Backbone of each chain as ProteinMPNN parsed JSONL, in Angstrom:
{"seq_chain_A": "XXXXXXXXXXXXXXXXXXXXXXXXXXXXXXXXXXXXXXXXXXXXXXXXXXXXXXXXXXXXXXXXXX", "coords_chain_A": {"N_chain_A": [[-6.259, -7.436, 10.491], [-3.788, -6.186, 10.857], [-2.904, -6.444, 8.268], [-4.662, -4.772, 6.918], [-3.896, -2.255, 7.905], [-1.26, -2.203, 6.952], [-1.686, -2.284, 4.187], [-3.116, 0.082, 3.854], [-1.151, 1.899, 4.618], [0.675, 1.52, 2.542], [-0.833, 2.389, 0.318], [-1.204, 5.075, 1.031], [1.409, 5.898, 0.881], [1.907, 5.636, -1.855], [0.077, 7.516, -2.797], [1.155, 9.874, -1.73], [3.577, 9.947, -3.131], [2.643, 10.228, -5.767], [1.436, 12.739, -5.543], [3.699, 14.355, -5.055], [5.027, 14.044, -7.466], [3.143, 15.166, -9.204], [3.224, 17.809, -8.289], [5.831, 18.527, -9.06], [5.627, 18.435, -11.876], [3.676, 20.402, -12.306], [5.089, 22.615, -11.442], [6.99, 22.825, -13.427], [5.415, 23.638, -15.442], [4.155, 21.768, -16.941], [1.243, 21.017, -17.14], [-0.678, 19.177, -18.015], [0.44, 16.59, -17.628], [0.873, 16.839, -14.914], [-1.732, 16.958, -14.002], [-2.555, 14.393, -14.641], [-1.036, 12.78, -12.874], [-2.038, 13.821, -10.555], [-4.676, 12.908, -10.621], [-4.226, 10.188, -10.293], [-3.144, 10.237, -7.721], [-5.376, 11.005, -6.27], [-7.026, 8.784, -6.661], [-5.564, 6.763, -5.312], [-5.67, 7.912, -2.812], [-8.421, 7.866, -2.164], [-8.855, 5.107, -1.98], [-7.071, 4.508, 0.061], [-8.153, 5.925, 2.215], [-10.596, 4.624, 2.541], [-9.663, 2.114, 3.319], [-8.387, 2.852, 5.68], [-10.546, 3.532, 7.297], [-11.78, 1.071, 7.467], [-9.739, -0.467, 8.689], [-9.538, 0.856, 11.127], [-12.04, 0.392, 12.218], [-11.882, -2.362, 12.602], [-9.812, -2.419, 14.492], [-11.103, -1.247, 16.668], [-12.993, -3.196, 17.231], [-11.396, -5.345, 18.113], [-10.32, -4.248, 20.438], [-12.629, -4.001, 21.961], [-13.289, -6.674, 22.373], [-11.356, -7.509, 24.142]], "CA_chain_A": [[-6.221, -6.021, 10.878], [-2.43, -5.732, 10.535], [-2.845, -6.338, 6.809], [-5.415, -3.569, 6.497], [-3.032, -1.099, 8.196], [-0.109, -2.251, 6.04], [-2.167, -1.905, 2.852], [-3.443, 1.512, 3.895], [0.136, 2.613, 4.632], [1.24, 1.435, 1.185], [-1.623, 3.264, -0.566], [-0.88, 6.466, 1.389], [2.767, 6.157, 0.367], [1.751, 5.817, -3.306], [-0.623, 8.799, -2.994], [2.132, 10.94, -1.448], [4.537, 9.965, -4.243], [1.94, 10.788, -6.938], [1.267, 14.184, -5.292], [4.993, 15.031, -5.238], [5.296, 14.046, -8.917], [2.217, 16.166, -9.783], [3.754, 19.135, -7.919], [7.02, 18.778, -9.907], [5.17, 18.728, -13.244], [3.005, 21.716, -12.275], [6.13, 23.636, -11.291], [7.652, 22.968, -14.743], [4.419, 24.133, -16.413], [3.571, 20.63, -17.672], [0.009, 20.838, -16.358], [-1.395, 17.962, -18.461], [1.032, 15.456, -16.908], [0.604, 17.11, -13.499], [-3.13, 16.578, -13.749], [-2.629, 12.919, -14.718], [-0.508, 12.261, -11.594], [-2.982, 14.279, -9.529], [-5.825, 11.978, -10.649], [-3.747, 8.931, -9.679], [-3.022, 10.509, -6.276], [-6.737, 11.023, -5.711], [-7.506, 7.391, -6.65], [-4.88, 6.091, -4.184], [-6.166, 8.53, -1.586], [-9.774, 7.346, -1.878], [-8.719, 3.704, -1.535], [-6.372, 4.527, 1.358], [-9.09, 6.402, 3.24], [-11.561, 3.537, 2.757], [-8.958, 1.082, 4.104], [-8.126, 3.407, 7.019], [-11.806, 3.404, 8.044], [-11.968, -0.374, 7.696], [-8.739, -0.906, 9.677], [-9.865, 1.426, 12.436], [-13.233, -0.327, 12.702], [-11.391, -3.666, 13.098], [-9.052, -2.114, 15.711], [-12.098, -1.011, 17.726], [-13.632, -4.485, 17.594], [-10.422, -6.129, 18.882], [-10.226, -3.596, 21.749], [-13.873, -4.319, 22.682], [-13.251, -8.105, 22.722], [-10.378, -7.778, 25.204]], "C_chain_A": [[-4.857, -5.394, 10.57], [-2.305, -5.503, 9.037], [-3.542, -5.076, 6.305], [-4.571, -2.323, 6.736], [-1.845, -1.046, 7.234], [-0.522, -1.817, 4.634], [-2.487, -0.418, 2.785], [-2.162, 2.344, 3.856], [0.746, 2.646, 3.244], [0.505, 2.372, 0.22], [-1.361, 4.746, -0.26], [0.491, 6.857, 0.842], [2.693, 6.445, -1.146], [1.072, 7.162, -3.616], [0.354, 9.962, -2.789], [3.113, 11.09, -2.608], [3.894, 10.606, -5.489], [1.728, 12.3, -6.765], [2.58, 14.933, -5.531], [5.35, 15.108, -6.727], [4.414, 15.09, -9.608], [2.743, 17.578, -9.511], [4.949, 19.502, -8.798], [6.603, 19.166, -11.327], [4.476, 20.091, -13.313], [4.04, 22.843, -12.221], [6.832, 23.905, -12.62], [6.69, 23.502, -15.807], [3.803, 23.031, -17.245], [2.284, 20.217, -16.93], [-0.786, 19.591, -16.742], [-0.893, 16.751, -17.68], [0.784, 15.602, -15.407], [-0.798, 16.653, -13.123], [-3.307, 15.056, -13.758], [-2.158, 12.294, -13.4], [-1.44, 12.658, -10.433], [-4.195, 13.334, -9.442], [-5.448, 10.651, -9.999], [-3.656, 9.083, -8.157], [-4.394, 10.432, -5.608], [-7.319, 9.599, -5.641], [-6.882, 6.614, -5.482], [-5.442, 6.596, -2.857], [-7.534, 7.969, -1.187], [-9.709, 5.919, -1.341], [-8.073, 3.644, -0.156], [-7.327, 4.93, 2.482], [-10.127, 5.327, 3.567], [-10.928, 2.443, 3.623], [-8.69, 1.554, 5.532], [-9.375, 3.265, 7.892], [-12.051, 1.942, 8.437], [-11.026, -0.876, 8.799], [-9.08, -0.39, 11.068], [-11.09, 0.738, 13.05], [-12.817, -1.684, 13.276], [-10.628, -3.483, 14.403], [-10.001, -1.97, 16.904], [-12.727, -2.303, 18.188], [-12.7, -5.325, 18.459], [-10.332, -5.581, 20.311], [-11.442, -3.95, 22.605], [-13.856, -5.77, 23.169], [-12.349, -8.404, 23.915], [-11.006, -7.945, 26.583]], "O_chain_A": [[-4.762, -4.261, 10.099], [-1.702, -4.53, 8.583], [-3.067, -4.408, 5.386], [-4.523, -1.432, 5.887], [-1.47, 0.026, 6.76], [0.201, -1.074, 3.97], [-2.177, 0.256, 1.802], [-2.087, 3.356, 3.159], [1.272, 3.672, 2.814], [1.129, 3.058, -0.59], [-1.302, 5.571, -1.172], [0.705, 7.986, 0.402], [3.332, 7.372, -1.644], [1.44, 7.852, -4.566], [0.376, 10.911, -3.573], [3.441, 12.202, -3.018], [4.518, 11.418, -6.173], [1.829, 13.053, -7.734], [2.586, 16.007, -6.132], [5.902, 16.105, -7.191], [4.877, 15.812, -10.491], [2.713, 18.437, -10.392], [5.073, 20.647, -9.233], [7.151, 20.101, -11.91], [4.67, 20.843, -14.268], [3.886, 23.881, -12.866], [7.218, 25.035, -12.918], [7.096, 23.784, -16.934], [3.018, 23.302, -18.154], [2.248, 19.222, -16.206], [-1.483, 19.014, -15.908], [-1.684, 15.98, -17.138], [0.519, 14.62, -14.714], [-1.017, 16.048, -12.073], [-4.097, 14.504, -12.992], [-2.803, 11.387, -12.874], [-1.599, 11.914, -9.464], [-4.672, 13.006, -8.355], [-6.233, 10.062, -9.256], [-4.038, 8.186, -7.406], [-4.544, 9.868, -4.525], [-8.014, 9.253, -4.686], [-7.576, 5.901, -4.757], [-5.659, 5.831, -1.917], [-7.769, 7.642, -0.024], [-10.401, 5.563, -0.387], [-8.467, 2.842, 0.691], [-7.306, 4.347, 3.566], [-10.491, 5.14, 4.729], [-11.562, 1.914, 4.537], [-8.754, 0.767, 6.477], [-9.283, 2.924, 9.071], [-12.46, 1.628, 9.554], [-11.435, -1.598, 9.708], [-8.932, -1.102, 12.061], [-11.153, 0.533, 14.262], [-13.334, -2.109, 14.31], [-10.77, -4.289, 15.322], [-9.747, -2.491, 17.99], [-12.97, -2.498, 19.379], [-13.142, -5.949, 19.424], [-10.276, -6.346, 21.273], [-11.321, -4.172, 23.81], [-14.352, -6.063, 24.257], [-12.531, -9.401, 24.613], [-10.296, -8.174, 27.562]]}, "seq_chain_B": "XXXXXXXXXXXXXXXXXXXXXXXXXXXXXXXXXXXXXXXXXXXXXXXXXXXXXXXXXXXXXXXXXXXXXXXXXXXXXXXXXXXXXXXXXXXXXXXXXXXXXXXXXXXXXXXXXXXXXXXXXXXXXXXXXXXXXXXXXXXXXXXXXX", "coords_chain_B": {"N_chain_B": [[-10.951, 44.256, -28.741], [-10.513, 43.859, -31.489], [-12.039, 45.876, -32.48], [-10.569, 48.191, -31.877], [-8.373, 47.802, -33.566], [-9.693, 48.011, -35.98], [-10.534, 50.679, -35.932], [-8.08, 52.017, -35.928], [-7.187, 51.296, -38.459], [-9.083, 52.652, -39.993], [-8.39, 55.331, -39.478], [-5.906, 55.345, -40.683], [-6.687, 55.028, -43.33], [-8.079, 57.419, -43.721], [-5.983, 59.229, -43.41], [-4.393, 58.505, -45.603], [-6.111, 59.192, -47.702], [-6.316, 61.982, -47.3], [-3.653, 62.7, -47.775], [-3.501, 62.061, -50.453], [-5.345, 63.935, -51.538], [-4.068, 66.316, -50.811], [-1.723, 66.162, -52.336], [-2.85, 66.259, -54.839], [-3.985, 68.869, -54.85], [-1.704, 70.405, -54.519], [-0.505, 69.805, -56.901], [-2.141, 71.145, -58.578], [-1.386, 73.66, -58.15], [-2.702, 74.782, -56.023], [-1.808, 75.698, -53.328], [-2.584, 76.511, -50.803], [-4.939, 75.023, -50.091], [-3.802, 72.557, -50.427], [-1.908, 72.555, -48.385], [-3.633, 72.574, -46.191], [-4.953, 70.051, -46.455], [-2.745, 68.459, -46.13], [-2.132, 68.988, -43.491], [-4.35, 67.861, -42.254], [-3.971, 65.221, -42.967], [-1.711, 64.615, -41.491], [-2.777, 64.833, -38.914], [-4.704, 62.75, -38.912], [-2.971, 60.639, -39.259], [-1.485, 60.75, -36.908], [-3.525, 60.143, -35.057], [-4.113, 57.544, -35.829], [-1.696, 56.296, -35.189], [-1.65, 56.664, -32.394], [-3.894, 55.161, -31.691], [-3.093, 52.597, -32.484], [-0.935, 52.228, -30.755], [-2.229, 52.275, -28.25], [-3.834, 50.006, -28.499], [-1.844, 48.051, -28.716], [-0.618, 48.283, -26.174], [-2.76, 47.571, -24.494], [-3.183, 44.923, -25.303], [-0.744, 43.744, -24.592], [-0.8, 44.161, -21.822], [-3.009, 42.575, -21.091], [-2.024, 40.046, -21.758], [0.144, 39.847, -19.988], [-1.173, 39.907, -17.522], [-2.612, 37.523, -17.669], [-0.484, 35.644, -17.839], [0.754, 36.009, -15.313], [-1.309, 35.187, -13.672], [-1.571, 32.48, -14.331], [0.934, 31.594, -13.506], [0.782, 32.082, -10.751], [-1.295, 30.345, -10.057], [-0.042, 27.918, -10.633], [1.912, 27.827, -8.645], [0.277, 27.731, -6.377], [-1.005, 25.274, -6.831], [1.177, 23.558, -6.662], [1.849, 23.841, -3.966], [-0.477, 22.851, -2.684], [-0.407, 20.189, -3.505], [1.961, 19.383, -2.27], [1.264, 19.704, 0.405], [-0.787, 17.812, 0.578], [0.697, 15.5, 0.075], [2.291, 15.467, 2.36], [0.361, 14.99, 4.414], [-0.495, 12.448, 3.626], [1.867, 11.004, 3.998], [2.14, 11.214, 6.771], [-0.133, 9.797, 7.532], [0.492, 7.253, 6.533], [2.676, 6.639, 8.152], [1.47, 6.493, 10.695], [-0.266, 4.338, 10.252], [1.576, 2.282, 9.839], [2.717, 2.181, 12.371], [0.497, 1.412, 13.847], [0.064, -1.158, 12.803], [2.444, -2.37, 13.563], [2.312, -2.26, 16.429], [0.071, -3.805, 16.814], [0.966, -6.288, 15.93], [2.594, -7.031, 18.015], [0.856, -7.468, 19.976], [0.008, -5.309, 21.422], [-2.674, -3.962, 21.745], [-4.098, -1.706, 22.654], [-2.362, 0.472, 22.273], [-2.074, 0.169, 19.561], [-4.649, 0.768, 18.692], [-4.76, 3.432, 19.296], [-2.829, 4.538, 17.567], [-4.109, 3.817, 15.247], [-6.388, 5.435, 15.31], [-5.18, 7.908, 15.032], [-4.098, 7.54, 12.515], [-6.396, 7.364, 10.964], [-7.383, 9.93, 11.255], [-5.344, 11.458, 10.01], [-5.561, 10.338, 7.513], [-8.068, 11.194, 6.658], [-7.652, 13.966, 6.529], [-5.683, 13.935, 4.576], [-7.081, 12.883, 2.407], [-8.974, 14.897, 1.957], [-7.193, 16.96, 1.294], [-6.094, 15.886, -1.037], [-8.289, 15.956, -2.743], [-8.679, 18.719, -2.981], [-6.225, 19.486, -4.114], [-6.34, 18.13, -6.548], [-8.491, 19.381, -7.73], [-7.437, 21.945, -8.152], [-5.36, 21.318, -9.921], [-6.824, 20.43, -12.114], [-8.069, 22.794, -12.826], [-5.872, 24.257, -13.701], [-5.236, 22.943, -16.062], [-7.498, 23.49, -17.52], [-7.391, 26.265, -17.736], [-5.718, 27.507, -19.969], [-7.385, 27.007, -22.144], [-9.662, 28.498, -21.628], [-8.631, 30.991, -21.878], [-8.276, 31.383, -24.586]], "CA_chain_B": [[-9.625, 44.506, -29.303], [-10.66, 43.942, -32.939], [-12.63, 47.181, -32.733], [-9.465, 49.157, -31.854], [-7.614, 47.596, -34.808], [-10.515, 48.508, -37.09], [-10.5, 52.154, -35.868], [-6.739, 52.433, -36.362], [-7.161, 51.134, -39.92], [-9.905, 53.745, -40.562], [-7.58, 56.562, -39.429], [-4.872, 55.207, -41.725], [-7.365, 55.279, -44.615], [-8.353, 58.867, -43.8], [-4.691, 59.896, -43.626], [-3.994, 58.228, -46.996], [-6.984, 59.984, -48.567], [-5.925, 63.384, -47.143], [-2.361, 62.845, -48.475], [-3.811, 62.03, -51.887], [-5.961, 65.232, -51.867], [-3.031, 67.352, -50.67], [-0.854, 66.049, -53.521], [-3.639, 66.708, -55.993], [-4.104, 70.331, -54.783], [-0.368, 70.984, -54.78], [-0.288, 69.627, -58.354], [-2.937, 72.185, -59.264], [-0.823, 74.923, -57.629], [-3.547, 75.305, -54.94], [-0.962, 75.333, -52.189], [-3.274, 76.754, -49.526], [-5.744, 73.826, -49.829], [-2.841, 71.434, -50.319], [-1.333, 72.602, -47.041], [-4.712, 72.194, -45.259], [-5.11, 68.582, -46.542], [-1.521, 67.872, -45.576], [-2.259, 69.096, -42.029], [-5.352, 66.859, -41.852], [-3.335, 63.9, -43.135], [-0.832, 64.425, -40.335], [-3.646, 64.599, -37.748], [-5.243, 61.372, -39.014], [-1.853, 59.704, -39.08], [-1.188, 60.741, -35.462], [-4.609, 59.418, -34.374], [-3.929, 56.119, -36.164], [-0.536, 55.83, -34.422], [-2.082, 56.592, -30.984], [-4.831, 54.037, -31.582], [-2.299, 51.358, -32.582], [-0.145, 52.131, -29.512], [-3.167, 51.915, -27.172], [-4.215, 48.601, -28.719], [-0.678, 47.209, -28.399], [-0.443, 48.302, -24.707], [-3.856, 46.784, -23.903], [-2.955, 43.494, -25.594], [0.397, 43.293, -23.789], [-1.285, 44.141, -20.425], [-3.882, 41.4, -20.913], [-1.164, 38.849, -21.815], [0.928, 39.789, -18.745], [-2.102, 39.551, -16.429], [-2.911, 36.094, -17.799], [0.732, 34.892, -17.498], [1.007, 36.031, -13.87], [-2.377, 34.401, -13.044], [-1.229, 31.069, -14.534], [2.101, 31.308, -12.656], [0.285, 32.065, -9.375], [-2.071, 29.112, -9.884], [0.92, 26.803, -10.628], [2.533, 27.808, -7.312], [-0.77, 27.264, -5.452], [-1.211, 23.848, -7.068], [2.358, 22.853, -6.138], [1.736, 23.85, -2.504], [-1.555, 21.961, -2.219], [0.073, 18.811, -3.704], [2.977, 19.122, -1.238], [0.514, 19.55, 1.665], [-1.471, 16.509, 0.505], [1.739, 14.465, 0.218], [2.681, 15.47, 3.779], [-0.689, 14.307, 5.193], [-0.462, 11.019, 3.252], [3.039, 10.399, 4.658], [1.808, 11.107, 8.2], [-1.112, 8.701, 7.65], [1.231, 5.998, 6.294], [3.502, 6.405, 9.348], [0.576, 6.057, 11.773], [-0.746, 2.993, 9.905], [2.679, 1.329, 10.096], [2.834, 2.072, 13.835], [-0.668, 0.615, 14.308], [0.333, -2.555, 12.408], [3.562, -2.822, 14.406], [1.815, -2.474, 17.791], [-0.882, -4.913, 16.751], [1.719, -7.559, 15.782], [3.189, -7.382, 19.311], [-0.248, -7.692, 20.928], [-0.306, -4.065, 22.155], [-3.875, -3.51, 21.031], [-4.504, -0.357, 23.055], [-1.463, 1.397, 21.553], [-2.41, 0.019, 18.145], [-5.896, 1.499, 18.413], [-4.435, 4.868, 19.368], [-2.189, 4.858, 16.274], [-5.137, 3.63, 14.23], [-7.227, 6.645, 15.343], [-4.359, 8.975, 14.433], [-3.988, 7.227, 11.071], [-7.684, 7.708, 10.339], [-7.451, 11.404, 11.232], [-4.433, 11.919, 8.938], [-6.101, 9.837, 6.25], [-9.187, 12.089, 6.305], [-7.04, 15.239, 6.104], [-4.974, 13.658, 3.316], [-8.085, 12.713, 1.342], [-9.497, 16.252, 1.667], [-6.118, 17.7, 0.614], [-5.988, 15.308, -2.384], [-9.427, 16.479, -3.548], [-8.404, 20.136, -3.256], [-5.083, 19.557, -5.043], [-6.774, 17.685, -7.888], [-9.37, 20.456, -8.232], [-6.56, 23.018, -8.648], [-4.662, 20.801, -11.107], [-7.789, 20.403, -13.225], [-8.272, 24.196, -13.239], [-4.675, 24.661, -14.444], [-5.339, 22.367, -17.408], [-8.609, 24.171, -18.211], [-7.108, 27.705, -17.864], [-5.318, 27.998, -21.291], [-8.516, 26.886, -23.07], [-10.546, 29.627, -21.331], [-7.991, 32.239, -22.303], [-8.3, 31.499, -26.041]], "C_chain_B": [[-9.677, 44.654, -30.816], [-11.196, 45.309, -33.338], [-11.533, 48.254, -32.784], [-8.636, 49.049, -33.129], [-8.37, 48.192, -35.996], [-10.469, 50.043, -37.133], [-9.145, 52.685, -36.349], [-6.633, 52.352, -37.88], [-7.952, 52.243, -40.601], [-9.12, 55.055, -40.579], [-6.471, 56.527, -40.483], [-5.466, 55.511, -43.098], [-7.618, 56.769, -44.813], [-7.071, 59.647, -44.09], [-4.237, 59.726, -45.08], [-4.795, 59.102, -47.96], [-6.591, 61.463, -48.509], [-4.595, 63.653, -47.856], [-2.595, 62.917, -49.984], [-4.39, 63.386, -52.331], [-4.931, 66.358, -51.808], [-2.119, 67.351, -51.903], [-1.558, 66.6, -54.764], [-3.713, 68.237, -56.028], [-2.76, 71.006, -55.072], [-0.068, 70.907, -56.279], [-1.019, 70.691, -59.161], [-2.51, 73.594, -58.798], [-1.716, 75.554, -56.535], [-2.863, 74.946, -53.614], [-1.64, 75.538, -50.84], [-4.122, 75.538, -49.126], [-4.842, 72.609, -49.634], [-2.25, 71.358, -48.924], [-2.372, 72.148, -45.992], [-4.91, 70.665, -45.258], [-3.896, 67.858, -45.944], [-1.586, 67.866, -44.04], [-3.237, 68.025, -41.506], [-4.76, 65.441, -41.922], [-2.452, 63.584, -41.926], [-1.651, 64.116, -39.073], [-4.192, 63.162, -37.743], [-4.149, 60.334, -38.748], [-1.488, 59.582, -37.594], [-2.239, 59.954, -34.682], [-4.456, 57.906, -34.597], [-2.789, 55.524, -35.336], [-0.921, 55.657, -32.941], [-2.978, 55.367, -30.747], [-4.069, 52.697, -31.588], [-1.493, 51.125, -31.313], [-1.028, 51.669, -28.347], [-3.548, 50.442, -27.275], [-3.075, 47.671, -28.298], [-0.48, 47.118, -26.876], [-1.5, 47.428, -24.031], [-3.634, 45.283, -24.098], [-1.834, 42.943, -24.726], [-0.006, 43.171, -22.317], [-2.116, 42.91, -20.145], [-3.051, 40.127, -20.88], [-0.372, 38.7, -20.514], [0.06, 39.373, -17.562], [-2.381, 38.061, -16.456], [-1.708, 35.251, -17.371], [0.943, 34.851, -15.991], [-0.06, 35.222, -13.133], [-2.051, 32.909, -13.139], [-0.07, 30.676, -13.615], [1.661, 31.173, -11.194], [-0.474, 30.766, -9.098], [-1.151, 27.891, -9.842], [1.551, 26.663, -9.251], [1.53, 27.257, -6.29], [-0.954, 25.764, -5.566], [-0.05, 23.033, -6.493], [2.257, 22.743, -4.613], [0.651, 22.895, -2.007], [-1.15, 20.495, -2.411], [1.088, 18.436, -2.623], [2.295, 18.905, 0.12], [-0.178, 18.188, 1.701], [-0.467, 15.377, 0.718], [2.159, 14.326, 1.681], [1.654, 14.692, 4.626], [-0.721, 12.805, 4.878], [0.71, 10.307, 3.939], [2.801, 10.218, 6.16], [0.845, 9.931, 8.43], [-0.408, 7.35, 7.505], [2.046, 5.619, 7.551], [2.629, 5.863, 10.498], [0.033, 4.648, 11.51], [0.328, 1.942, 10.192], [2.834, 1.102, 11.599], [1.698, 1.21, 14.391], [-0.449, -0.863, 13.999], [1.408, -3.167, 13.301], [3.089, -3.167, 15.822], [0.867, -3.68, 17.842], [-0.153, -6.259, 16.69], [2.357, -7.993, 17.092], [2.116, -7.593, 20.394], [-0.618, -6.455, 21.731], [-1.497, -3.395, 21.482], [-4.322, -2.09, 21.392], [-3.681, 0.699, 22.299], [-1.783, 1.367, 20.057], [-3.655, 0.833, 17.788], [-5.666, 3.011, 18.431], [-3.8, 5.329, 18.043], [-3.202, 4.77, 15.133], [-6.04, 4.868, 14.136], [-6.48, 7.817, 14.714], [-4.272, 8.801, 12.914], [-5.263, 7.647, 10.341], [-7.83, 9.23, 10.214], [-6.577, 11.967, 10.095], [-4.979, 11.52, 7.563], [-7.224, 10.734, 5.744], [-8.637, 13.42, 5.777], [-6.372, 15.07, 4.738], [-5.961, 13.553, 2.16], [-8.687, 14.066, 0.947], [-8.468, 17.064, 0.872], [-5.942, 17.2, -0.822], [-7.074, 15.859, -3.29], [-9.163, 17.931, -3.946], [-7.288, 20.277, -4.3], [-5.51, 19.162, -6.459], [-7.68, 18.73, -8.544], [-8.505, 21.576, -8.85], [-5.798, 22.583, -9.895], [-5.574, 20.821, -12.33], [-8.046, 21.82, -13.743], [-7.094, 24.692, -14.071], [-4.73, 24.161, -15.883], [-6.408, 23.111, -18.212], [-8.279, 25.628, -18.518], [-6.695, 28.157, -19.26], [-6.459, 27.952, -22.301], [-9.442, 28.083, -22.897], [-9.982, 30.931, -21.882], [-8.083, 32.466, -23.807], [-9.54, 32.249, -26.518]], "O_chain_B": [[-8.963, 45.485, -31.378], [-10.854, 45.837, -34.396], [-11.57, 49.131, -33.647], [-8.24, 50.06, -33.709], [-7.777, 48.794, -36.892], [-10.378, 50.64, -38.205], [-9.077, 53.673, -37.08], [-6.057, 53.236, -38.514], [-7.554, 52.728, -41.66], [-9.167, 55.802, -41.557], [-6.143, 57.545, -41.092], [-4.834, 56.166, -43.927], [-7.41, 57.317, -45.895], [-7.058, 60.584, -44.888], [-3.759, 60.672, -45.707], [-4.249, 59.675, -48.902], [-6.535, 62.128, -49.543], [-4.423, 64.706, -48.47], [-1.979, 63.714, -50.691], [-3.988, 63.927, -53.361], [-4.928, 67.248, -52.658], [-1.788, 68.407, -52.442], [-0.97, 67.288, -55.6], [-3.53, 68.845, -57.082], [-2.685, 72.023, -55.762], [0.537, 71.813, -56.853], [-0.598, 71.085, -60.249], [-3.209, 74.579, -59.039], [-1.517, 76.71, -56.162], [-3.275, 74.034, -52.897], [-1.334, 74.853, -49.863], [-4.051, 75.07, -47.989], [-5.096, 71.754, -48.787], [-2.102, 70.28, -48.347], [-2.042, 71.439, -45.041], [-5.023, 70.055, -44.195], [-4.02, 66.794, -45.339], [-1.171, 66.913, -43.381], [-3.0, 67.382, -40.484], [-5.012, 64.594, -41.065], [-2.439, 62.466, -41.411], [-1.278, 63.259, -38.272], [-4.152, 62.463, -36.731], [-4.374, 59.308, -38.107], [-1.221, 58.493, -37.086], [-1.909, 59.197, -33.769], [-4.644, 57.104, -33.682], [-2.889, 54.401, -34.842], [-0.575, 54.657, -32.312], [-2.84, 54.65, -29.756], [-4.365, 51.794, -30.804], [-1.37, 49.995, -30.84], [-0.644, 50.801, -27.564], [-3.583, 49.724, -26.275], [-3.287, 46.66, -27.628], [-0.211, 46.041, -26.342], [-1.196, 46.651, -23.126], [-3.862, 44.482, -23.192], [-1.931, 41.839, -24.189], [0.38, 42.219, -21.638], [-1.964, 42.268, -19.106], [-3.319, 39.228, -20.083], [-0.222, 37.595, -19.992], [0.485, 38.594, -16.709], [-2.39, 37.403, -15.415], [-1.861, 34.272, -16.64], [1.27, 33.801, -15.437], [0.226, 34.633, -12.091], [-2.223, 32.163, -12.175], [-0.066, 29.597, -13.023], [2.105, 30.27, -10.486], [-0.316, 30.161, -8.038], [-1.424, 26.936, -9.114], [1.714, 25.556, -8.739], [1.879, 26.429, -5.448], [-1.048, 25.058, -4.562], [-0.253, 21.965, -5.916], [2.54, 21.691, -4.039], [0.85, 22.203, -1.009], [-1.498, 19.646, -1.59], [1.079, 17.313, -2.118], [2.696, 18.032, 0.889], [-0.159, 17.499, 2.721], [-0.738, 14.42, 1.443], [2.359, 13.218, 2.179], [2.023, 13.85, 5.444], [-0.95, 11.989, 5.77], [0.581, 9.173, 4.399], [3.202, 9.213, 6.748], [0.989, 9.174, 9.39], [-0.679, 6.418, 8.262], [2.098, 4.457, 7.952], [3.0, 4.906, 11.177], [-0.112, 3.856, 12.441], [0.039, 0.864, 10.712], [3.055, -0.023, 12.046], [1.905, 0.389, 15.284], [-0.74, -1.723, 14.829], [1.303, -4.314, 13.736], [3.419, -4.228, 16.352], [0.875, -4.459, 18.795], [-0.578, -7.238, 17.304], [2.638, -9.177, 17.281], [2.425, -7.857, 21.556], [-1.461, -6.528, 22.625], [-1.358, -2.41, 20.757], [-4.855, -1.365, 20.552], [-4.217, 1.67, 21.765], [-1.765, 2.395, 19.381], [-3.718, 1.489, 16.749], [-6.294, 3.761, 17.683], [-4.176, 6.357, 17.48], [-3.154, 5.548, 14.181], [-6.412, 5.298, 13.044], [-7.053, 8.612, 13.97], [-4.359, 9.76, 12.146], [-5.213, 8.21, 9.247], [-8.328, 9.744, 9.212], [-7.009, 12.828, 9.329], [-4.871, 12.266, 6.591], [-7.322, 11.001, 4.546], [-9.075, 13.933, 4.747], [-6.475, 15.933, 3.866], [-5.712, 14.068, 1.07], [-8.885, 14.348, -0.235], [-8.809, 17.758, -0.086], [-5.671, 17.993, -1.725], [-6.827, 16.188, -4.451], [-9.389, 18.325, -5.09], [-7.388, 21.071, -5.235], [-5.095, 19.78, -7.44], [-7.636, 18.933, -9.757], [-8.809, 22.082, -9.93], [-5.607, 23.375, -10.818], [-5.155, 21.178, -13.431], [-8.219, 22.026, -14.944], [-7.275, 25.449, -15.025], [-4.323, 24.863, -16.809], [-6.257, 23.336, -19.413], [-8.827, 26.187, -19.468], [-7.268, 29.134, -19.741], [-6.501, 28.77, -23.22], [-9.951, 28.628, -23.876], [-10.712, 31.834, -22.288], [-7.981, 33.603, -24.268], [-9.722, 32.439, -27.721]]}, "name": "protein", "num_of_chains": 2, "seq": "XXXXXXXXXXXXXXXXXXXXXXXXXXXXXXXXXXXXXXXXXXXXXXXXXXXXXXXXXXXXXXXXXXXXXXXXXXXXXXXXXXXXXXXXXXXXXXXXXXXXXXXXXXXXXXXXXXXXXXXXXXXXXXXXXXXXXXXXXXXXXXXXXXXXXXXXXXXXXXXXXXXXXXXXXXXXXXXXXXXXXXXXXXXXXXXXXXXXXXXXXXXXXXXXXXXX"}
């Protein structure tokens, strides 16, 4: 369960970084590169959200077992 | 826009023809007709100039409207990416807190952070989808304008 949270945190961090890079490229008018980083951000985001759901489900099970 | 250019060219042709007729009449000492053709040539020339000016203004207006639209969309896209990044960072923080509490055996606190993490994660994922949608539109925009 700890691992799931740690992995989710890492993926969210990568998504945030990709979003900030996309924003910088969009600001400079380099929309092609901005879009590329945006797609990467979305991929990290989807994986992070899936892991967040998984981690939370495990958290709930541990709480119920107590 | 091509239609305006074509009309301006027609007025130029009419002006040229009237100038030619005026010169011909003046050459034949028919100064009264020559003067009349000269007047018509000037009128056609003025119409051609007005038409060209109108076309130029319209083209410049359209280009400025497009440029400001692209600039506005770039700013919007930057803001949505920054918002998405913020939600992802909040989610990452909550996940780390959940992992930390879990490692110390504080499962109740861990579950609370886990619920917060899931909430931020959902918001972050929605924000990522919106930001990517806007980025994709920015890439498609110059193609549509052509």
